[in-house]
C-alpha positions, 0 to 999 in steps of 0.5 A, spaced: 177 310 501 171 308 506 177 309 512 178 316 510 171 318 509 169 315 516 175 319 518 172 326 514 165 325 517 167 324 525 171 330 524 165 333 520 161 332 526 167 334 532 167 340 529 160 341 528 159 339 536 161 346 538 156 349 534 149 345 537 145 352 537 146 351 530 145 344 529 143 337 532 148 331 533 145 325 535 147 317 535 147 311 538 151 304 540 148 297 540 152 292 542 150 285 541 154 279 544 154 272 547 159 267 550 157 260 548 159 254 552 158 246 549 152 243 552 151 236 551 144 236 553 142 239 546 149 237 543 151 243 541 158 244 540 161 251 542 164 254 536 172 256 535 171 262 536 167 262 543 166 269 543 162 273 538 160 281 537 155 285 533 157 292 534 154 298 531 155 305 531 150 311 528 153 318 528 148 323 524 148 331 524 143 335 523 144 342 520 138 346 517 136 342 511 143 338 510 144 331 515 149 327 514 151 321 517 154 314 518 154 308 521 160 303 523 160 296 524 164 290 527 163 283 528 169 281 531 171 275 532 166 272 528 158 274 527 153 271 532 151 264 530 145 265 524 148 271 522 150 271 514 157 268 513 159 275 509 159 278 516 164 274 519 170 278 521 167 285 519 170 291 522 169 298 518 163 303 516 158 300 514 154 305 511 154 313 509 149 319 507 148 326 505 141 328 505 138 335 503 131 336 505 126 341 504 119 343 503 119 340 495 125 336 495 129 330 498 135 328 496 140 323 499 146 320 497 151 314 500 146 308 503 139 310 504 133 306 505 126 306 501 119 303 500 115 304 494 107 302 496 106 296 501 114 294 499 111 289 495 115 290 489 120 294 493 123 295 500 130 296 503 131 296 511 135 295 517 133 289 522 139 287 526 135 282 531 134 278 524 141 280 521 137 284 515 140 291 512 139 291 505 141 299 504 142 302 497 148 305 496 146 310 491 142 316 490 134 317 492 130 323 490 123 325 492 120 330 489 113 333 491 110 336 485 104 339 487 099 337 495 097 331 491 102 328 487 109 326 489 114 322 486 121 317 488 127 315 484 132 310 486 139 308 483 144 304 486 147 298 488 144 294 495 148 292 501 151 286 501 155 285 507 161 291 507 160 290 499 155 291 494 151 286 490 152 286 483 146 288 480 144 295 479 137 297 481 133 303 478 126 304 481 121 310 479 114 311 483 108 316 484 103 317 488 097 321 487 091 323 491 086 323 486 081 326 493 085 332 493 086 333 486 078 333 484 077 336 490 073 330 493 071 331 500 067 324 502 071 319 499 079 318 500 082 315 493 090 314 493 093 312 487 100 309 485 104 307 480 111 303 481 117 300 476 123 297 479 129 294 475 134 289 476 141 291 470 146 285 471 151 282 467 150 276 463 157 274 463 156 271 456 150 267 457 145 270 452 140 266 454 139 270 460 136 277 461 141 283 462 135 287 465 129 284 469 123 289 470 118 289 475 111 294 474 106 295 479 100 299 481 096 300 487 089 304 489 086 305 496 080 308 498 077 310 505 069 311 505 067 312 512 069 307 517 071 303 511 078 301 507 079 297 502 086 297 497 089 293 492 096 292 489 098 288 483 106 287 480 108 284 474 115 281 474 119 280 467 121 273 465 128 271 469 132 265 470 131 260 476 137 259 481 137 253 485 143 254 490 147 258 487 146 255 480 141 256 474 136 251 474 136 252 467 136 257 461 128 258 461 125 264 463 119 265 467 115 271 469 112 273 475 106 276 479 104 278 486 096 281 488 095 283 494 088 286 497 086 288 504 079 290 506 077 293 513 072 296 518 074 300 524 069 304 529 070 305 536 070 298 540 071 294 533 076 292 528 075 288 522 080 287 517 081 282 511 087 280 507 088 276 500 095 275 497 097 271 491 105 270 489 107 266 483 115 266 481 115 272 486 122 271 489 126 278 487 134 279 488 138 285 486 144 279 484 140 273 481 145 268 483 143 270 491 135 267 490 133 263 495 139 264 500 137 263 508 139 270 510 135 274 507 140 278 503 140 282 497 132 281 498 129 287 493 122 287 495 118 286 502 114 279 503 112 278 510 107 272 512 101 275 513 099 271 520 099 273 526 105 275 530 106 271 536 109 274 543 109 267 547 115 261 547 110 256 545 106 260 540 113 261 536 115 254 534 110 253 529 111 260 525 110 261 517 115 263 512 112 266 506 113 261 500 114 265 493 119 261 489 118 257 483 122 250 483 121 245 478 126 239 480 125 232 481 125 232 488 121 239 489 115 242 485 112 249 487 110 255 484 108 260 490 103 260 495 096 264 496 092 265 502 088 270 507 088 272 514 082 275 517 082 279 524 077 282 529 078 286 534 072 287 539 072 291 546 067 289 551 064 296 553 066 298 561 059 296 567 056 290 562 057 283 564 062 281 559 066 287 560 066 288 568 068 294 571 075 295 566 073 293 560 074 287 556 078 286 549 078 280 544 082 279 538 080 273 533 085 271 528 084 266 522 089 265 517 091 260 511 096 259 506 097 254 501 101 252 495 100 254 488 095 249 484 099 248 479 101 241 473 109 241 472 114 238 466 120 237 470 123 234 464 122 239 459 121 245 466 115 247 465 108 249 469 102 252 469 098 254 476 091 256 476 089 263 480 087 259 486 085 252 485 087 247 491 094 247 492 097 243 498 096 246 505 102 249 508 099 253 514 093 254 517 092 258 523 086 260 528 087 263 534 084 268 540 086 272 545 082 276 551 085 281 555 081 282 561 083 288 567 080 285 574 082 290 578 088 297 579 093 291 580 091 285 576 090 284 569 090 278 564 091 275 558 088 268 555 091 265 548 088 259 545 092 257 538 090 251 534 095 251 528 097 247 522 103 247 519 108 244 514 114 244 517 118 241 511 116 247 506 117 252 511 124 251 513 126 249 507 124 241 505 119 238 500 111 239 500 107 234 505 114 231 508 112 234 515 104 235 518 104 237 524 097 240 528 097 243 535 094 246 540 096 251 545 094 255 551 097 260 554 095 264 561 099 270 563 098 275 569 101 281 571 100 284 579 102 291 580 105 294 586 107 300 588 113 304 586 112 302 579 113 295 582 110 288 578 111 281 577 108 277 571 106 270 570 106 267 563 104 259 563 104 255 557 102 248 554 103 245 547 099 239 545 102 235 539 102 228 536 108 230 531 114 233 531 117 233 538 110 232 542 108 236 547 111 242 550 111 246 557 113 253 558 114 257 565 115 265 565 116 269 572 119 277 570 119 281 576 120 289 575 123 292 582 122 298 578 122 302 571 129 301 571 130 294 573 127 288 571 129 280 572 126 274 569 127 266 569 124 262 564 123 254 562 121 251 556 120 244 557 119 239 551 117 233 555 114 229 550 120 228 546 125 223 547 130 227 550 125 232 555 130 237 553 129 244 557 131 250 554 132 255 561 134 261 560 135 267 566 136 274 566 135 281 567 136 288 564 137 295 568 136 302 564 138 308 566 138 315 562 138 313 554 142 307 556 140 299 557 144 294 559 141 286 558 144 280 560 142 272 560 144 266 560 140 259 558 139 255 552 137 257 546 131 253 541 134 252 535 128 254 529 125 260 526 126 267 529 120 271 525 119 279 526 114 282 522 113 276 519 120 275 516 124 271 518 131 267 520 134 260 522 137 260 529 141 254 531 140 251 538 145 253 542 147 255 549 151 261 553 152 267 556 148 274 552 149 281 552 146 287 549 147 294 551 144 299 547 145 308 548 142 313 545 145 321 545 
């Protein structure tokens, strides 16, 4: 059926290409491949399928108020290491859709992506680098009732590889602009209500609920240069699942609270976020809870920390902890914490601003496990709202960006981080606490005709884990089209003093880009936007090709 649909849509697109004056055909190709090589230096044995590739072809056609499209994917002979096994060997149409949109109505049938509010209650999205595509297959309806009132309705099953989840998702969302409705000019007030439910066969277990719902509300205020917003979610009682098995027939509800506040004006920005999660993992299949590949996740719970850009600042990263576990080997109920950001630009011409100005960015974040009392025998717990739970992560960092001249600029970064590496990577609380300091100096030199050179020197100090690291990057851009780099990440404080070297480059022409690199990949978490996946250590030749049209 999928192949028949694929052929029909391709034929539809082909026929309409000849009528470009009436429509628009667009899409793209992305290929990520790697040839793995055995490397005794990092104890990596190449898999039997040494060459692996993740390939994506997207085709879309828009004609007036209608848009149709599909995405064809292949993971042959297997998916890249670190991706969910459900993709291995897959080669088929993965998603397809038909959309109608006018000024007040937007309807999509097939696969679609959607978000309610901040995504805390529902978000489906695609990130190929993380191996996430949790699109819904069903119907998505958006209706603009008035200039100040919008509705959304979703119904369908979530994608899991080339199949769909066993649970059915239904959701309703409403957005109200109170300011527009009441003609308030000096304050922007936005309100929202959301409902999301998963319906799943209990397979004869009468202790399990067939439907688990989540109910949320949000309020956002903007007054002059100030803003504040809050979102709260309550989730119906559901069972706990550990490694695909029910921990017990007892049911536990869940809650989430997110509060943001800030101030922004020219040259100054301040933002603070607070979040508390208690038993707030939400999956389209209850038995998918806790999987390490982020498959079948209904909601969006990123780590609220600074997203780092350098090799060494990305070693100790935080992964949000929202699960409830009551076992002899581990007890946890969720997380609570906050993040604070300060951005300041020193004016040009001042002693600190200099001729070209200076930008400062300060960030602080702290996250701890909920302070809770546990009764393991009876599978019972009680958590405090904040309390003094175990410390999981703390990050203090400062970044200074300085332009010295038309040709020279630099970035100075300092980070002091504390992390419970055991729990962040799936272990138990308090088993592996690490204290580290990281310093980074980056300099960029511009030359004539679009040429530039970039230098990065990094160092990490710690007495725990794998001890000290030093890293360096040199990148040369011959033009906006061609760039080459060489990098080394040396764990000189470790027992084996391993070098994680890499060399590569990229070439772009028009809408096409090809990137190649060879080297070692340090194992650990790779995070994008606060969402992480685990990547095993490996060595090989990698290629990335992207074409848009």
